[in-house]
All heavy atoms as a GROMACS GRO file, in nm:
protein
  488
    1MET      N    1   4.299 -23.981 -19.400
    1MET     CA    2   4.307 -24.120 -19.435
    1MET      C    3   4.174 -24.160 -19.499
    1MET      O    4   4.068 -24.112 -19.462
    1MET     CB    5   4.332 -24.204 -19.310
    1MET     CG    6   4.347 -24.350 -19.342
    1MET     SD    7   4.399 -24.447 -19.201
    1MET     CE    8   4.242 -24.480 -19.126
    2LEU      N    9   4.183 -24.248 -19.598
    2LEU     CA   10   4.066 -24.302 -19.665
    2LEU      C   11   4.083 -24.453 -19.675
    2LEU      O   12   4.191 -24.501 -19.708
    2LEU     CB   13   4.054 -24.243 -19.806
    2LEU     CG   14   3.946 -24.303 -19.895
    2LEU    CD1   15   3.811 -24.243 -19.857
    2LEU    CD2   16   3.978 -24.278 -20.040
    3ALA      N   17   3.978 -24.526 -19.642
    3ALA     CA   18   3.984 -24.672 -19.651
    3ALA      C   19   3.860 -24.722 -19.724
    3ALA      O   20   3.748 -24.677 -19.699
    3ALA     CB   21   3.991 -24.733 -19.512
    4TYR      N   22   3.881 -24.817 -19.817
    4TYR     CA   23   3.772 -24.880 -19.889
    4TYR      C   24   3.815 -25.022 -19.924
    4TYR      O   25   3.917 -25.040 -19.992
    4TYR     CB   26   3.737 -24.802 -20.016
    4TYR     CG   27   3.626 -24.864 -20.096
    4TYR    CD1   28   3.495 -24.857 -20.052
    4TYR    CD2   29   3.654 -24.933 -20.214
    4TYR    CE1   30   3.393 -24.916 -20.124
    4TYR    CE2   31   3.552 -24.992 -20.287
    4TYR     CZ   32   3.422 -24.983 -20.242
    4TYR     OH   33   3.321 -25.043 -20.312
    5GLU      N   34   3.742 -25.117 -19.875
    5GLU     CA   35   3.773 -25.258 -19.894
    5GLU      C   36   3.919 -25.284 -19.855
    5GLU      O   37   3.956 -25.258 -19.742
    5GLU     CB   38   3.739 -25.303 -20.035
    5GLU     CG   39   3.589 -25.297 -20.062
    5GLU     CD   40   3.550 -25.339 -20.201
    5GLU    OE1   41   3.637 -25.369 -20.284
    5GLU    OE2   42   3.428 -25.342 -20.227
    6GLU      N   43   4.004 -25.329 -19.946
    6GLU     CA   44   4.143 -25.360 -19.910
    6GLU      C   45   4.239 -25.244 -19.934
    6GLU      O   46   4.359 -25.257 -19.917
    6GLU     CB   47   4.192 -25.484 -19.984
    6GLU     CG   48   4.217 -25.466 -20.132
    6GLU     CD   49   4.093 -25.477 -20.219
    6GLU    OE1   50   3.987 -25.522 -20.172
    6GLU    OE2   51   4.102 -25.438 -20.336
    7THR      N   52   4.188 -25.127 -19.973
    7THR     CA   53   4.272 -25.012 -20.005
    7THR      C   54   4.268 -24.908 -19.893
    7THR      O   55   4.162 -24.873 -19.842
    7THR     CB   56   4.223 -24.946 -20.135
    7THR    OG1   57   4.232 -25.042 -20.240
    7THR    CG2   58   4.304 -24.824 -20.170
    8VAL      N   59   4.386 -24.860 -19.854
    8VAL     CA   60   4.398 -24.752 -19.755
    8VAL      C   61   4.490 -24.646 -19.815
    8VAL      O   62   4.600 -24.676 -19.860
    8VAL     CB   63   4.456 -24.803 -19.621
    8VAL    CG1   64   4.473 -24.688 -19.523
    8VAL    CG2   65   4.369 -24.913 -19.562
    9LEU      N   66   4.446 -24.520 -19.814
    9LEU     CA   67   4.525 -24.407 -19.863
    9LEU      C   68   4.550 -24.313 -19.746
    9LEU      O   69   4.459 -24.284 -19.668
    9LEU     CB   70   4.450 -24.332 -19.974
    9LEU     CG   71   4.407 -24.416 -20.094
    9LEU    CD1   72   4.317 -24.334 -20.185
    9LEU    CD2   73   4.528 -24.467 -20.170
   10THR      N   74   4.674 -24.265 -19.733
   10THR     CA   75   4.705 -24.170 -19.626
   10THR      C   76   4.781 -24.051 -19.682
   10THR      O   77   4.849 -24.060 -19.784
   10THR     CB   78   4.790 -24.235 -19.515
   10THR    OG1   79   4.917 -24.271 -19.567
   10THR    CG2   80   4.721 -24.357 -19.456
   11HIS      N   81   4.769 -23.940 -19.612
   11HIS     CA   82   4.845 -23.818 -19.643
   11HIS      C   83   4.887 -23.762 -19.508
   11HIS      O   84   4.802 -23.733 -19.423
   11HIS     CB   85   4.756 -23.718 -19.718
   11HIS     CG   86   4.821 -23.585 -19.737
   11HIS    ND1   87   4.755 -23.467 -19.717
   11HIS    CD2   88   4.947 -23.551 -19.774
   11HIS    CE1   89   4.836 -23.366 -19.741
   11HIS    NE2   90   4.954 -23.415 -19.775
   12HIS      N   91   5.017 -23.751 -19.485
   12HIS     CA   92   5.063 -23.701 -19.356
   12HIS      C   93   5.196 -23.628 -19.369
   12HIS      O   94   5.265 -23.641 -19.468
   12HIS     CB   95   5.071 -23.813 -19.252
   12HIS     CG   96   5.144 -23.935 -19.300
   12HIS    ND1   97   5.086 -24.032 -19.378
   12HIS    CD2   98   5.271 -23.976 -19.281
   12HIS    CE1   99   5.174 -24.127 -19.404
   12HIS    NE2  100   5.286 -24.096 -19.347
   13HIS      N  101   5.226 -23.552 -19.265
   13HIS     CA  102   5.354 -23.481 -19.256
   13HIS      C  103   5.435 -23.546 -19.145
   13HIS      O  104   5.382 -23.580 -19.041
   13HIS     CB  105   5.332 -23.333 -19.223
   13HIS     CG  106   5.276 -23.257 -19.337
   13HIS    ND1  107   5.283 -23.120 -19.343
   13HIS    CD2  108   5.213 -23.294 -19.450
   13HIS    CE1  109   5.226 -23.078 -19.456
   13HIS    NE2  110   5.183 -23.182 -19.521
   14VAL      N  111   5.564 -23.560 -19.169
   14VAL     CA  112   5.655 -23.623 -19.074
   14VAL      C  113   5.770 -23.527 -19.044
   14VAL      O  114   5.827 -23.469 -19.136
   14VAL     CB  115   5.712 -23.755 -19.132
   14VAL    CG1  116   5.806 -23.820 -19.035
   14VAL    CG2  117   5.599 -23.850 -19.172
   15LYS      N  118   5.803 -23.511 -18.917
   15LYS     CA  119   5.921 -23.433 -18.878
   15LYS      C  120   6.029 -23.532 -18.837
   15LYS      O  121   6.005 -23.626 -18.763
   15LYS     CB  122   5.890 -23.338 -18.764
   15LYS     CG  123   5.809 -23.220 -18.809
   15LYS     CD  124   5.802 -23.113 -18.703
   15LYS     CE  125   5.722 -22.996 -18.758
   15LYS     NZ  126   5.714 -22.888 -18.661
   16VAL      N  127   6.150 -23.507 -18.889
   16VAL     CA  128   6.264 -23.595 -18.864
   16VAL      C  129   6.375 -23.514 -18.801
   16VAL      O  130   6.419 -23.415 -18.857
   16VAL     CB  131   6.313 -23.658 -18.996
   16VAL    CG1  132   6.432 -23.748 -18.971
   16VAL    CG2  133   6.201 -23.733 -19.066
   17TRP      N  134   6.417 -23.557 -18.682
   17TRP     CA  135   6.529 -23.492 -18.614
   17TRP      C  136   6.652 -23.581 -18.628
   17TRP      O  137   6.648 -23.699 -18.594
   17TRP     CB  138   6.500 -23.473 -18.466
   17TRP     CG  139   6.412 -23.357 -18.435
   17TRP    CD1  140   6.450 -23.230 -18.404
   17TRP    CD2  141   6.269 -23.356 -18.432
   17TRP    NE1  142   6.341 -23.151 -18.382
   17TRP    CE2  143   6.228 -23.226 -18.398
   17TRP    CE3  144   6.171 -23.452 -18.453
   17TRP    CZ2  145   6.095 -23.191 -18.386
   17TRP    CZ3  146   6.039 -23.417 -18.441
   17TRP    CH2  147   6.003 -23.287 -18.408
   18LYS      N  148   6.759 -23.523 -18.677
   18LYS     CA  149   6.886 -23.594 -18.684
   18LYS      C  150   6.974 -23.546 -18.569
   18LYS      O  151   6.971 -23.428 -18.534
   18LYS     CB  152   6.956 -23.567 -18.818
   18LYS     CG  153   6.888 -23.628 -18.936
   18LYS     CD  154   6.986 -23.622 -19.051
   18LYS     CE  155   6.923 -23.574 -19.177
   18LYS     NZ  156   7.020 -23.554 -19.283
   19LYS      N  157   7.052 -23.636 -18.514
   19LYS     CA  158   7.139 -23.600 -18.403
   19LYS      C  159   7.236 -23.490 -18.439
   19LYS      O  160   7.273 -23.408 -18.355
   19LYS     CB  161   7.217 -23.723 -18.356
   19LYS     CG  162   7.131 -23.827 -18.291
   19LYS     CD  163   7.215 -23.946 -18.248
   19LYS     CE  164   7.127 -24.053 -18.188
   19LYS     NZ  165   7.206 -24.170 -18.144
   20SER      N  166   7.275 -23.485 -18.566
   20SER     CA  167   7.377 -23.388 -18.609
   20SER      C  168   7.320 -23.250 -18.642
   20SER      O  169   7.396 -23.158 -18.674
   20SER     CB  170   7.449 -23.443 -18.733
   20SER     OG  171   7.357 -23.462 -18.839
   21GLU      N  172   7.187 -23.232 -18.634
   21GLU     CA  173   7.126 -23.105 -18.672
   21GLU      C  174   7.033 -23.054 -18.563
   21GLU      O  175   6.967 -23.132 -18.496
   21GLU     CB  176   7.049 -23.121 -18.804
   21GLU     CG  177   7.140 -23.159 -18.919
   21GLU     CD  178   7.063 -23.180 -19.049
   21GLU    OE1  179   6.947 -23.138 -19.058
   21GLU    OE2  180   7.122 -23.240 -19.140
   22ALA      N  181   7.026 -22.923 -18.549
   22ALA     CA  182   6.944 -22.862 -18.445
   22ALA      C  183   6.798 -22.850 -18.485
   22ALA      O  184   6.710 -22.848 -18.399
   22ALA     CB  185   6.999 -22.725 -18.409
   23THR      N  186   6.770 -22.840 -18.614
   23THR     CA  187   6.633 -22.823 -18.660
   23THR      C  188   6.590 -22.946 -18.739
   23THR      O  189   6.670 -23.008 -18.810
   23THR     CB  190   6.617 -22.697 -18.747
   23THR    OG1  191   6.705 -22.708 -18.859
   23THR    CG2  192   6.649 -22.571 -18.669
   24PRO      N  193   6.460 -22.980 -18.731
   24PRO     CA  194   6.413 -23.100 -18.801
   24PRO      C  195   6.388 -23.074 -18.949
   24PRO      O  196   6.373 -22.961 -18.992
   24PRO     CB  197   6.281 -23.131 -18.730
   24PRO     CG  198   6.231 -22.997 -18.687
   24PRO     CD  199   6.355 -22.920 -18.650
   25SER      N  200   6.383 -23.182 -19.024
   25SER     CA  201   6.335 -23.177 -19.162
   25SER      C  202   6.188 -23.215 -19.157
   25SER      O  203   6.145 -23.293 -19.072
   25SER     CB  204   6.408 -23.278 -19.249
   25SER     OG  205   6.543 -23.243 -19.264
   26GLU      N  206   6.108 -23.158 -19.248
   26GLU     CA  207   5.967 -23.194 -19.256
   26GLU      C  208   5.941 -23.254 -19.393
   26GLU      O  209   5.979 -23.199 -19.496
   26GLU     CB  210   5.878 -23.072 -19.233
   26GLU     CG  211   5.731 -23.109 -19.225
   26GLU     CD  212   5.642 -22.992 -19.187
   26GLU    OE1  213   5.696 -22.887 -19.147
   26GLU    OE2  214   5.520 -23.007 -19.196
   27VAL      N  215   5.874 -23.369 -19.393
   27VAL     CA  216   5.848 -23.444 -19.516
   27VAL      C  217   5.698 -23.466 -19.529
   27VAL      O  218   5.630 -23.503 -19.433
   27VAL     CB  219   5.922 -23.580 -19.513
   27VAL    CG1  220   5.896 -23.658 -19.640
   27VAL    CG2  221   6.071 -23.562 -19.490
   28GLU      N  222   5.645 -23.442 -19.649
   28GLU     CA  223   5.505 -23.471 -19.680
   28GLU      C  224   5.500 -23.608 -19.746
   28GLU      O  225   5.578 -23.637 -19.837
   28GLU     CB  226   5.449 -23.365 -19.774
   28GLU     CG  227   5.304 -23.389 -19.810
   28GLU     CD  228   5.251 -23.280 -19.903
   28GLU    OE1  229   5.329 -23.226 -19.985
   28GLU    OE2  230   5.132 -23.250 -19.893
   29VAL      N  231   5.407 -23.694 -19.701
   29VAL     CA  232   5.401 -23.831 -19.750
   29VAL      C  233   5.258 -23.866 -19.793
   29VAL      O  234   5.163 -23.840 -19.721
   29VAL     CB  235   5.445 -23.931 -19.640
   29VAL    CG1  236   5.441 -24.074 -19.691
   29VAL    CG2  237   5.582 -23.897 -19.585
   30TYR      N  238   5.248 -23.923 -19.914
   30TYR     CA  239   5.124 -23.984 -19.962
   30TYR      C  240   5.152 -24.134 -19.972
   30TYR      O  241   5.254 -24.174 -20.030
   30TYR     CB  242   5.087 -23.933 -20.100
   30TYR     CG  243   5.043 -23.788 -20.104
   30TYR    CD1  244   5.134 -23.686 -20.122
   30TYR    CD2  245   4.908 -23.756 -20.090
   30TYR    CE1  246   5.094 -23.554 -20.125
   30TYR    CE2  247   4.866 -23.624 -20.093
   30TYR     CZ  248   4.960 -23.523 -20.111
   30TYR     OH  249   4.920 -23.393 -20.114
   31ALA      N  250   5.065 -24.217 -19.916
   31ALA     CA  251   5.087 -24.361 -19.920
   31ALA      C  252   4.960 -24.435 -19.961
   31ALA      O  253   4.850 -24.395 -19.926
   31ALA     CB  254   5.134 -24.412 -19.784
   32HIS      N  255   4.980 -24.543 -20.036
   32HIS     CA  256   4.871 -24.630 -20.082
   32HIS      C  257   4.903 -24.771 -20.032
   32HIS      O  258   5.001 -24.831 -20.073
   32HIS     CB  259   4.861 -24.628 -20.234
   32HIS     CG  260   4.768 -24.730 -20.290
   32HIS    ND1  261   4.795 -24.795 -20.407
   32HIS    CD2  262   4.651 -24.780 -20.245
   32HIS    CE1  263   4.696 -24.880 -20.433
   32HIS    NE2  264   4.610 -24.873 -20.335
   33PHE      N  265   4.821 -24.822 -19.940
   33PHE     CA  266   4.839 -24.955 -19.883
   33PHE      C  267   4.733 -25.049 -19.938
   33PHE      O  268   4.617 -25.010 -19.954
   33PHE     CB  269   4.824 -24.952 -19.730
   33PHE     CG  270   4.925 -24.868 -19.660
   33PHE    CD1  271   4.897 -24.736 -19.629
   33PHE    CD2  272   5.048 -24.920 -19.623
   33PHE    CE1  273   4.989 -24.657 -19.562
   33PHE    CE2  274   5.141 -24.842 -19.556
   33PHE     CZ  275   5.111 -24.710 -19.526
   34VAL      N  276   4.770 -25.172 -19.961
   34VAL     CA  277   4.676 -25.280 -19.989
   34VAL      C  278   4.685 -25.374 -19.869
   34VAL      O  279   4.794 -25.422 -19.835
   34VAL     CB  280   4.708 -25.354 -20.120
   34VAL    CG1  281   4.614 -25.472 -20.139
   34VAL    CG2  282   4.699 -25.259 -20.238
   35VAL      N  283   4.570 -25.397 -19.804
   35VAL     CA  284   4.566 -25.474 -19.681
   35VAL      C  285   4.488 -25.603 -19.703
   35VAL      O  286   4.382 -25.603 -19.767
   35VAL     CB  287   4.500 -25.392 -19.568
   35VAL    CG1  288   4.498 -25.468 -19.437
   35VAL    CG2  289   4.572 -25.259 -19.551
   36GLY      N  290   4.540 -25.712 -19.652
   36GLY     CA  291   4.473 -25.841 -19.661
   36GLY      C  292   4.451 -25.898 -19.521
   36GLY      O  293   4.476 -25.831 -19.420
   37GLU      N  294   4.409 -26.020 -19.513
   37GLU     CA  295   4.384 -26.084 -19.384
   37GLU      C  296   4.509 -26.092 -19.297
   37GLU      O  297   4.501 -26.092 -19.175
   37GLU     CB  298   4.325 -26.223 -19.405
   37GLU     CG  299   4.183 -26.222 -19.458
   37GLU     CD  300   4.127 -26.361 -19.471
   37GLU    OE1  301   4.178 -26.455 -19.408
   37GLU    OE2  302   4.028 -26.376 -19.547
   38ASP      N  303   4.624 -26.104 -19.360
   38ASP     CA  304   4.751 -26.117 -19.287
   38ASP      C  305   4.822 -25.984 -19.265
   38ASP      O  306   4.938 -25.982 -19.228
   38ASP     CB  307   4.845 -26.212 -19.362
   38ASP     CG  308   4.789 -26.352 -19.371
   38ASP    OD1  309   4.715 -26.392 -19.280
   38ASP    OD2  310   4.819 -26.421 -19.470
   39GLY      N  311   4.755 -25.872 -19.292
   39GLY     CA  312   4.816 -25.740 -19.272
   39GLY      C  313   4.843 -25.670 -19.404
   39GLY      O  314   4.777 -25.695 -19.505
   40ILE      N  315   4.943 -25.584 -19.405
   40ILE     CA  316   4.977 -25.505 -19.523
   40ILE      C  317   5.038 -25.596 -19.630
   40ILE      O  318   5.137 -25.663 -19.606
   40ILE     CB  319   5.074 -25.391 -19.487
   40ILE    CG1  320   5.007 -25.294 -19.390
   40ILE    CG2  321   5.120 -25.317 -19.612
   40ILE    CD1  322   5.102 -25.190 -19.332
   41GLN      N  323   4.978 -25.594 -19.748
   41GLN     CA  324   5.027 -25.673 -19.860
   41GLN      C  325   5.125 -25.594 -19.946
   41GLN      O  326   5.219 -25.648 -20.000
   41GLN     CB  327   4.910 -25.721 -19.947
   41GLN     CG  328   4.806 -25.801 -19.872
   41GLN     CD  329   4.861 -25.929 -19.813
   41GLN    OE1  330   4.924 -26.006 -19.884
   41GLN    NE2  331   4.839 -25.949 -19.685
   42SER      N  332   5.100 -25.463 -19.960
   42SER     CA  333   5.190 -25.377 -20.036
   42SER      C  334   5.173 -25.232 -19.993
   42SER      O  335   5.071 -25.195 -19.934
   42SER     CB  336   5.166 -25.390 -20.187
   42SER     OG  337   5.039 -25.338 -20.221
   43CYS      N  338   5.275 -25.152 -20.021
   43CYS     CA  339   5.272 -25.009 -19.990
   43CYS      C  340   5.347 -24.935 -20.099
   43CYS      O  341   5.462 -24.969 -20.130
   43CYS     CB  342   5.335 -24.981 -19.855
   43CYS     SG  343   5.350 -24.804 -19.821
   44GLU      N  344   5.282 -24.836 -20.159
   44GLU     CA  345   5.347 -24.746 -20.254
   44GLU      C  346   5.342 -24.607 -20.191
   44GLU      O  347   5.239 -24.566 -20.141
   44GLU     CB  348   5.275 -24.747 -20.388
   44GLU     CG  349   5.282 -24.882 -20.458
   44GLU     CD  350   5.209 -24.881 -20.591
   44GLU    OE1  351   5.201 -24.774 -20.653
   44GLU    OE2  352   5.162 -24.988 -20.629
   45GLU      N  353   5.454 -24.537 -20.197
   45GLU     CA  354   5.465 -24.411 -20.126
   45GLU      C  355   5.533 -24.306 -20.212
   45GLU      O  356   5.626 -24.337 -20.286
   45GLU     CB  357   5.547 -24.436 -20.000
   45GLU     CG  358   5.562 -24.319 -19.910
   45GLU     CD  359   5.644 -24.358 -19.788
   45GLU    OE1  360   5.591 -24.425 -19.700
   45GLU    OE2  361   5.762 -24.319 -19.785
   46VAL      N  362   5.484 -24.182 -20.200
   46VAL     CA  363   5.546 -24.067 -20.265
   46VAL      C  364   5.570 -23.965 -20.156
   46VAL      O  365   5.481 -23.937 -20.075
   46VAL     CB  366   5.454 -24.008 -20.375
   46VAL    CG1  367   5.515 -23.883 -20.434
   46VAL    CG2  368   5.424 -24.110 -20.481
   47SER      N  369   5.690 -23.909 -20.152
   47SER     CA  370   5.721 -23.811 -20.049
   47SER      C  371   5.804 -23.697 -20.106
   47SER      O  372   5.867 -23.711 -20.211
   47SER     CB  373   5.794 -23.878 -19.932
   47SER     OG  374   5.915 -23.933 -19.976
   48ARG      N  375   5.801 -23.586 -20.032
   48ARG     CA  376   5.883 -23.471 -20.072
   48ARG      C  377   5.923 -23.397 -19.945
   48ARG      O  378   5.848 -23.392 -19.847
   48ARG     CB  379   5.810 -23.378 -20.166
   48ARG     CG  380   5.696 -23.301 -20.102
   48ARG     CD  381   5.627 -23.209 -20.202
   48ARG     NE  382   5.517 -23.139 -20.138
   48ARG     CZ  383   5.522 -23.012 -20.101
   48ARG    NH1  384   5.630 -22.939 -20.125
   48ARG    NH2  385   5.418 -22.955 -20.042
   49VAL      N  386   6.042 -23.340 -19.948
   49VAL     CA  387   6.091 -23.261 -19.836
   49VAL      C  388   6.029 -23.122 -19.845
   49VAL      O  389   6.043 -23.054 -19.946
   49VAL     CB  390   6.245 -23.252 -19.837
   49VAL    CG1  391   6.294 -23.160 -19.727
   49VAL    CG2  392   6.306 -23.391 -19.824
   50ILE      N  393   5.960 -23.082 -19.740
   50ILE     CA  394   5.900 -22.949 -19.734
   50ILE      C  395   6.002 -22.849 -19.683
   50ILE      O  396   6.017 -22.740 -19.736
   50ILE     CB  397   5.775 -22.949 -19.644
   50ILE    CG1  398   5.669 -23.038 -19.707
   50ILE    CG2  399   5.723 -22.808 -19.621
   50ILE    CD1  400   5.549 -23.060 -19.619
   51CYS      N  401   6.074 -22.886 -19.577
   51CYS     CA  402   6.182 -22.803 -19.528
   51CYS      C  403   6.289 -22.894 -19.469
   51CYS      O  404   6.261 -23.001 -19.420
   51CYS     CB  405   6.135 -22.699 -19.426
   51CYS     SG  406   6.069 -22.768 -19.275
   52GLY      N  407   6.413 -22.851 -19.482
   52GLY     CA  408   6.526 -22.931 -19.437
   52GLY      C  409   6.629 -22.940 -19.546
   52GLY      O  410   6.623 -22.869 -19.647
   53ASN      N  411   6.724 -23.027 -19.527
   53ASN     CA  412   6.832 -23.043 -19.623
   53ASN      C  413   6.788 -23.115 -19.748
   53ASN      O  414   6.710 -23.210 -19.742
   53ASN     CB  415   6.947 -23.122 -19.560
   53ASN     CG  416   7.016 -23.045 -19.450
   53ASN    OD1  417   7.024 -22.923 -19.457
   53ASN    ND2  418   7.064 -23.115 -19.350
   54ALA      N  419   6.840 -23.073 -19.860
   54ALA     CA  420   6.808 -23.139 -19.987
   54ALA      C  421   6.853 -23.285 -19.985
   54ALA      O  422   6.792 -23.370 -20.049
   54ALA     CB  423   6.874 -23.066 -20.103
   55GLU      N  424   6.957 -23.316 -19.907
   55GLU     CA  425   7.004 -23.454 -19.898
   55GLU      C  426   6.902 -23.547 -19.832
   55GLU      O  427   6.915 -23.668 -19.840
   55GLU     CB  428   7.136 -23.461 -19.822
   55GLU     CG  429   7.122 -23.425 -19.676
   55GLU     CD  430   7.254 -23.412 -19.603
   55GLU    OE1  431   7.354 -23.376 -19.666
   55GLU    OE2  432   7.256 -23.437 -19.481
   56ASP      N  433   6.800 -23.491 -19.768
   56ASP     CA  434   6.696 -23.572 -19.703
   56ASP      C  435   6.586 -23.615 -19.799
   56ASP      O  436   6.489 -23.677 -19.757
   56ASP     CB  437   6.635 -23.496 -19.586
   56ASP     CG  438   6.733 -23.478 -19.471
   56ASP    OD1  439   6.826 -23.561 -19.462
   56ASP    OD2  440   6.716 -23.385 -19.392
   57ALA      N  441   6.599 -23.585 -19.926
   57ALA     CA  442   6.496 -23.620 -20.024
   57ALA      C  443   6.471 -23.771 -20.032
   57ALA      O  444   6.364 -23.813 -20.071
   57ALA     CB  445   6.533 -23.566 -20.161
   58ASP      N  446   6.568 -23.850 -19.991
   58ASP     CA  447   6.550 -23.995 -19.996
   58ASP      C  448   6.513 -24.058 -19.861
   58ASP      O  449   6.522 -24.179 -19.844
   58ASP     CB  450   6.678 -24.062 -20.051
   58ASP     CG  451   6.795 -24.049 -19.956
   58ASP    OD1  452   6.789 -23.966 -19.862
   58ASP    OD2  453   6.893 -24.123 -19.975
   59LEU      N  454   6.467 -23.978 -19.766
   59LEU     CA  455   6.434 -24.030 -19.633
   59LEU      C  456   6.330 -24.141 -19.636
   59LEU      O  457   6.336 -24.234 -19.555
   59LEU     CB  458   6.384 -23.918 -19.542
   59LEU     CG  459   6.491 -23.830 -19.479
   59LEU    CD1  460   6.425 -23.717 -19.401
   59LEU    CD2  461   6.580 -23.911 -19.389
   60SER      N  462   6.236 -24.137 -19.727
   60SER     CA  463   6.130 -24.237 -19.727
   60SER      C  464   6.179 -24.376 -19.765
   60SER      O  465   6.116 -24.475 -19.732
   60SER     CB  466   6.017 -24.196 -19.822
   60SER     OG  467   6.064 -24.198 -19.955
   61HIS      N  468   6.292 -24.386 -19.832
   61HIS     CA  469   6.340 -24.518 -19.872
   61HIS      C  470   6.484 -24.545 -19.829
   61HIS      O  471   6.546 -24.639 -19.875
   61HIS     CB  472   6.324 -24.539 -20.023
   61HIS     CG  473   6.390 -24.435 -20.107
   61HIS    ND1  474   6.330 -24.316 -20.140
   61HIS    CD2  475   6.513 -24.430 -20.162
   61HIS    CE1  476   6.412 -24.244 -20.214
   61HIS    NE2  477   6.524 -24.310 -20.227
   62ARG      N  478   6.534 -24.463 -19.741
   62ARG     CA  479   6.671 -24.481 -19.690
   62ARG      C  480   6.676 -24.594 -19.591
   62ARG      O  481   6.593 -24.623 -19.516
   62ARG     CB  482   6.721 -24.353 -19.626
   62ARG     CG  483   6.867 -24.356 -19.592
   62ARG     CD  484   6.916 -24.231 -19.527
   62ARG     NE  485   6.890 -24.110 -19.604
   62ARG     CZ  486   6.908 -23.990 -19.554
   62ARG    NH1  487   6.947 -23.975 -19.429
   62ARG    NH2  488   6.884 -23.883 -19.626
   0.00000   0.00000   0.00000
């Protein structure tokens, strides 16, 4: 994570378990937050499925 003034950048991996599947999907996420006095003002995110079903490619905005 990197923070400077109102900008916060993160890079993380997320594991997602679905009830219908025995193994999790793993997603890599890069996010850019703009933070103000009232909290998060905006968030832009880019993600990709590292392992799991191809249908999970839209997990970040589903």
